[in-house]
N, C-alpha and C positions, 0 to 999 in steps of 0.2 A: 758888278752883277747886273745892275740896271741897264748898263750899256749893252751887255750881251743880250738881254731880253729884248731891248729895242731893236737890235740887229736882226734877231729871229723874227720879230713881228714885221719888220720892214721886208725881210726876205720873203715871208709868207705873202705880203701884199704884192710884191713884184711878181710872184708866181700866179696868184689868183687873178691879177689884173692883166696878165700876159704883157708885162712891160716890154716895150719895143726893143730896147737894147738887149734885154735878156733873151727874148725870142730870136732876135737876129743872130746872136752868138750861138744859141742852141742849134738852130737850123743849119748854120754854117758848119758847126762841129759834126752834126749828123751827116751832112753832105760829104764832107771830107772823109770821115771815118767809113761810111758805107761804100764810098767809091774805092777806098783803099782795100777794104775787105773783099769787094767784088774782084778787083784786080788780083789780090792775093789768092783767091779761090780759083780764078781763071788760070793762073799759073800753077798753083800748088796742087790742085787735084790731079791733073794729068801728069805732072812731073813726079809727084809722090807715087802715083800708081805705076809709072814707068820704072822708078827705082825699086819698087816692090817686086816686079815680075821679071825685070831684065837682069842679065848676068853679063858683065863686061869688065875688062881691066880698068881699075880705078874707081869702080862703083863704091867700094868701102870708103875710099877717101872722100867721095862726094857726100855720102851719107854722114860721115863724121863732120864735115863742114856744115851741112844743113842743120844737124843737131846742135852744133856749136853756135850757129847764127840765131838759134831760138833765144839765146841769152845775150844777143848783141846789144851793147849799151846804146840807148837812143842818141846820146850826145855824140858818140863816135859816128853813127850812121848820119846824123845831121851834119857833122863836120865834113865827111867825105862828099856828101851831096852838095854842100855849100861850095866846096872846091870845084865840083863838076859844073855847077850852075852859075857860079860867079862870072863876071864879065871876062876875066882872064882865063876861065876854064873852057874845056872843050865844048860844053853845051851853053856857053854864055850867050851866043847869038839868038838863042830861043827866048831869052828874057823871061825865064820862069821863076827866078829868085824873087822871094817876097810876094808870091802869089798862092792862091789856094791849090793850084796844080802842083807846086813844089811840095806843099804839105801832104797832098795825096800820095805823091811819089815816096816821101819820107815814111809815111805810115805803111805803105805797101811793102817797102823794104823790110819793115819790122814784122809785118803780118805773114808774108809769104813763107818764110822758113818754118813758122809754127804750123801753118796749114799743110805744107809739104811733108814735114816730119810726121805729123799725126796721120796723114793720109798713107804714107809709106808703111807705117807700123800696122795700121788697121788692114790695109789691102794685103800686105804680106802675110799676116796671120790668116786671113780668109783664103788666100791662094794656097797656103799649105794645107788648110782644112779641106778644101774642095779639090785638091790636086787630082785625085783619082777620077772624080766626076768629070773634070775638065778634060782629062786625057781621053776618057771614053767618048766625049763629044768632039774631040779633035780641036779643043781650044788650048793653044799654047801661047805663052808670052803675051804680047800686046793684044792678041785676039780675045783674051779673057778679060781685058781691062774694063770694057763697058759693063759686063755682068758683075764684076767685082765692085765697081763704083756704085752700081745700083743697089746691090745687096748691102753695101756699107753706108748707105745714104744717111742713116740716122747718126752714126758716128762721125761722118764727114761734116754734118751740120753742127755737131758739137764742136768740131775743130774750127769751123768758121766763127762760131760764137766766141770761142776762146781768142781767136784773132781779133774779133770786134772788141773784146774786153781790153786786150793789150793796146789797141789803137786808141780807144776812147780815153784811156787813162794816161796817154803819152804826153809829155811836156817838152823834153829837151830837143828832140829833132825838129818838131814843128816850130819851136821858138827860134831855132837857128836859121831855118830856111824860109820861115814865114814872116819873122820879124815882129809879130804881135801888133800889126797895124790896125788901128781902130776902123771898124766898118769894112775892112778888107780881109785881114787874116787873123782876126782875134777869135779864138775858140775858147771852149769852157775851161780847159786846164790852164792855159796861159793867162786867161782873164782872172782866174782864182788866185794865181800866184801874184799877178800885178796888183789887183785890188786889195789883197791882204796886206801887201807891202805899203800900200797907200793908206790903209786903215778903213777902207770902204768895205766893212764886213757884210753888209746887207746883200750886195750883189754877189760877193764871193760865197756867202752861205746859200743864196738862192740857186746858184749854179752847182754848188756842192750837193744840194738836195736832189737836183736833176741827175747828177752823175750817180749818186747812191741809188736812186730809183732805177736808172738804167742797169746798174749792176745787179739789183734784185731781180729785174725782169729777165736779164740774161741767165742768171742762175736758175730761176723758175723755169725758163724755157728749156735749159739743159736737162733739168730733172724730169720735166714732162716728156721730152724726147726719149730719154733713157727708159722711162716707164712704158712709153708706147712701144719701144723696140722690144722690151722684155715681154710685153703682153702678146705682141705679134709672133714672138719666137715660140710661144707655147700654143699658138693656134694650129 
């Protein structure tokens, strides 16, 4: 019990004094995760909207695949990316393995299906709801996408935050392609796993508290956005 209390006190000290190792890990984690979410949104928003309004052979198959990839096991994604980025792989000459760039790619692979699937569902519902209005204005298919994306912006931000939560908590894929190299590719989740196995509970607890705080902030942001959307809907 005394050891646990000491670990919590030390974790608090690390947070309050902005320990250099802890802040380096946190900032690298945020850089990797935010970059991955940005890429996921850049791909997922337009692709999800396209799937929502377009009708073409094979669309249902693509939608099923996108939905299935929402639950893609991170270690499987990491394994395939490792094979692509390793020296003997097709992307080996780029020398991306065990770099933050490889970690960003891994997290983007996990985030993109979530953003795409949520965007498709939201935009498709809106497209059906406003179908008559769009027809009266001559907006069909892809021409309606900008209006639909703007009207669904609060729900889309919720999807982006959901992707952020998935990426921030990810361990397997970034560990495989990043290697958990100190001062290079060591992020919060991989550090927590490593330091816990070493018995260094103070740093693990400090990073755990940061992750919990981020999770609370994300959920608070989601609830705030939903409340704002509902209030605007009644205006």
